[in-house]
N, C-alpha and C positions, 0 to 999 in steps of 0.2 A: 291734767291726762286726758287725752281723747280715747274715747271707748272704742270707736272707729277711726282705722286712718286708711284713704284709699290713696297711693300714690303712683301717680303714670299709670294706671292700670288700662289694659288692653286686651283684647278679645278679639280672635281671629277663629274662622271656620276654614279650615283646610290649611294645604302649606302652599310654599314657592309664590310665583308671580300669580297663582290661581285663587290665592288666599282672599275670603271675603273677611274684611275686618269691619266689626259692627260697633265697638267699643275705642275711642279714639283716646287715650292718655287722660283719664279721668282723675283729677286730684280733688280731694273734698277732706276736712277733719271733722269728725261728729262728737260733741264731748259729751261726757259721762251723764247721763241721766236726760240727754236731749232728746225732744221728739222730732226727727225730720221727716220730710215727704220728699220723694223722689216722683216727680210729676212731670208729664210728656205724651205726645200722642202714640197710638199704638205705632210698633215698630221701631221706638227711637232708642231701645236698649235699657230702660228701665230695670225690668224684670231679669234680662239676663245679668245685669250689673249686682241686683241683689240675689241671683243664684250665686254668684261668685262669691260674695262675701259670706252666703251659707255653706259653699263647699259644693254644692250641688252642679257646678260647671267649672271647668279648668281654667284658671287664667292663662293669657299669651304672653302676658309682659307686665311689669311693675310688682308692686306689693299690696297685699292686702293685711292691715294688722288689727287685733281685736285686743283690747286692754293690754296694747304695748306689746303682743306677741304676733309676732307674723306667722300667719297661717297658710299661706301659698299651699303648703304640703301636708297640711293636718285633717284628719278626717272629718266631715260633719259632725258626728256623734260626738267630738273631743273638741269643737268650737266653742261650746258653753254659750250658743245659740239655741231660741226656742222659735220656729216657724207656724205663721196662721196662713194658709192658704185660701185661694179663691172657692174652692170647690169641698170647703170643710174637711175631705179627708178623715172621716170618722168610720169606724169597723160598725157594719150594720147589724152585726149578731151580739154585739156587745152594748150593756147598759151606758147611761152616761157618766155614772160612777167608774164603770170599768174601763170606758174610753179615755176618762182624764187619767186614771192611775196606770193605765198599761206601761207607757214610758218609764213610769216609776219602779214599777215590779219588775222590768226589764235589768234596771240599773240595781236591784237587789235592795232597795231600799225596805227599812222594817215597815211592818204592817201597820203600825200605830202611827207611826209618820204619814206614812200614804193618806191615812183616814183624815189626819188633822191638815194636811196640807189640801186632798180635796176637798174638804169641809170649808176649808176658809176660802178657796176659790170659790165654791158655789154660791157662800154669802156674797161675796164684793161682786158676782154675777146675777145673784138672784135665781140660781140654778138648784137651789134645795128641795122643792116640790117635785122636781124631774130627775132624780138623782136614780130612780129605778126604771126609768123608761128607756126605749130602744130609739135611736135616732129617728127612724120612721115616724114615731109618735110625736116628733116635735115639729115645730115651725121652721123657716128657713132662718129667721133671727134667733130663735134657739137654737139650731144647730151652731151656727157660728160662734154663738158663746161657749158653746161647750169646745169647740174649737180652740179659742182663746182661754179658755179655763185649763185644757190639757198644757196650754203654753206656759200658763203661770205657775203651774204647780212644779214644773222644771225648775222655777226660780235661776232663771237664766242672766247671765251678765247683758244680753240685748235680745229684744223682740225684734223679729223680721215679717212684717205684712205684705204679703204679694195679692194685691188687689183684692181684701177680703170680703168688700162690700157689694162687689159687682154682681153677684149673684141675687140681691136682695132687691124689694120693688123700692120706689122712692120714700115711703112712709118709714120702712125698716132702714131704709140705708140713713137717714136722719136722727132715727132712736140710737142705730148702733152706733153711728159718730160721737153721739153723746157720752154713750156707755165708755166709748175707747178713752175719750177725754177724762173721764173719772176714773177709769182705769191706771189711765198714765200718771194723775194728780195723785192717786193715792200709793201707787207702787214705785213710781220715780225710776223705771228702767229705761234705758235707753232704747229708742225705738228707731227702726228704718221703716218707714210706711210706702209701698209703691201705688201710683194711681193714675190712670188717664182722666181720672174728673178734677177739673180745676177747683170746683166747691168744696170737694173733699179736702184738696191739697190747703184752700185759703182757711178753712175753718178748723183741720187739725195740727196745721205744722207750726213748730215753734220757729223753724228756718225752714225753706225748700230749696231744692236742686233741680231746678229747671232744665229737662235735657230734649235735645234735637239732633237727630242723625247720630246717635253715638257719643255726642258731645255736650258737656255741660253748658247752658247758655248763660246762667246766671244762679248765684247763691244769694238767699239774703232771706229774711223774715217777709212774711205775706205782705206786711204794709210797705217794705223797701220794693216788692220785687210789683207790686199794684201801682205804687206813685213813681217808681222811677224805672220802669223797666229798660234793661240793658241793650234790647235788639228790640227789632221790629217784629221777630218772632213771638219774643216775650210779651210784647205788648198785643199781640194780637191772640196769643193763647189765654194768658190770663185775663179773666173779666168777661162777666156774662151780662150783654152783649160783648163782646171784643170791641178794644178801642179803634175807632175810626182811624185810618191810615190812608193818606192822599199826597200821590207824589206829584210835586210842582217845583216850583223857582221862587226864589225870593227876590224882589225888585225893590227895595227902599223900604216901605211901609206896606207893602202889599205882597199877598201871596198869589201866585198865578197858577192856577190847575186847569189846565185845559181852555177852555172857553170863560171859564168863571176866575173874576179878579176880588179877593178877599181881602178888604182891609184887616191889618193886624193889630191886634190891641197893645202890643207891646213890640219892643226891638226882638227881632230874630238873631241867632247864633251868628247868622252868616248868610251872606247872599249867594244867590246861585242853586245849583238843584237840592234839592233835600226832600226828605218827607215829611210831613205835619201830621201829628199824632193828636187826637181830642177823645176822650171817653164819651160815651153818649149821654152820661149823667152830669157830665162838666160842661155841656152846651144850655143855653136857657134861651126862653123865647123872648124874643126885644122888638123895638120899633123898627120903622124902615131905618135903612143905613147898615143894618148889621148884614152877615151872610144868608143869600137867599136861597132857601132848600125848597125845592120843587117837591111836595108831598105825592107818594105814590100807594103806600099801605100805612094803614093805623093797626096795631092790636093791642087789644083790651086784655091786660093781666090782673084786673083785681085792683089791686094797690097801685099800680101804675100802668101808663101804656107807653108801647113802643113804635114810633113812628119813623118808616123808611123812607127814604127818598133820595133826590141829587141835588149835590152842589157843582152845578156846571154837569160835567158829564161824571162825575166821583161819586159813589154809592157813599151813602150817610145814613148813621143809626142816631136816632135822637130819644132819648128816655125822658117821660114826663110823670110828673105826679097824676096819680087817677084821679084827683080831683078837680083837675083844671080840665076846660073844655079842651076838647082837643082839635086840631086842625079836620080838614078834609080831603080824602084823595083828590088831586088836582090844584088844590090851595098852593100858596107859595107864601111862607112865613119867613120871618128875619130871625137868626141866631146871634147871641151874643156869647163872646168866649171870654174867660179872663186870661192874661196872659201867661199867670202863673200856673194854667193849667194846661199849656200847649205843651206838647212833648216833641224834639226835633231829631231825626235820626239822617244818619249820611246816605245818600241814595246808592252809593256803590256796596259800601261795606255793612248797611243796615244798622249800623252801632249807632247808640244814642251820642249825640251832639253836646 
């Protein structure tokens, strides 16, 4: 049974020929207990899609079902979902306990059950010592945990997270990611998580929906999306630094990109115009005879170095282990690439060959 079904979901703003369509026939099935991340750049429609699942945006076409019940016309309060927002949305005059309990009081849940639910959520999120404090007395990470606690006590069928880590600094984001993973392992509630941060997507997701321009470019596990991107957009968006993408043509055992003629380590899928992809970590320094990279900039990042340069006229990024002696700007180094690590895309459709 799918916990969430998206069937040809469409969203338009306005009517008639002047209508602005922002979601273009999205289809996806999210299984019960699954943690799925919707990831994509700003403006791709991911938050709009989440808000349609929540009932905060009307849908213009298609169907949304939660637990096999079509909810197109069901009010948000009746969809059995709980949402965690980017801005915490806590009541400043209420204590942590009161913020977490408020939704239950509105639903007239008995006081002893409210106490038990809040105590359990506070224990899971390590909020016990803070239950009497006001939100202003908490750090950003603690406020976000209160927001998650408020969702937990609802005991919903589905959690919806709308970029909940965006307001946290880098250290707190990493800590909160771990807390969210632990929370899902303990509760096992179906979760739909929206982010523009591909690191969050890769670390949290059991499956990812990669969106671009209101369409889903690829659905898969983080490993599938990273190892076999379906399009050049996915290849360039997932991975940090992103995959190197070089437009050129295959001539026998050579890839020609501008004035560079690069010997191929294995057979290409076809001759002619293509886009060649290679991740920065999948090229290695080798002897003469490889691909000549003219080094322009070297960045030291502790455990690794990033080398930026040119293969002919094409920009290329190389990731090196920090223990290796790095090249210097102005040097020309030779790269070796494993044929199994090369990615090939159609030059016109930008889809994987």
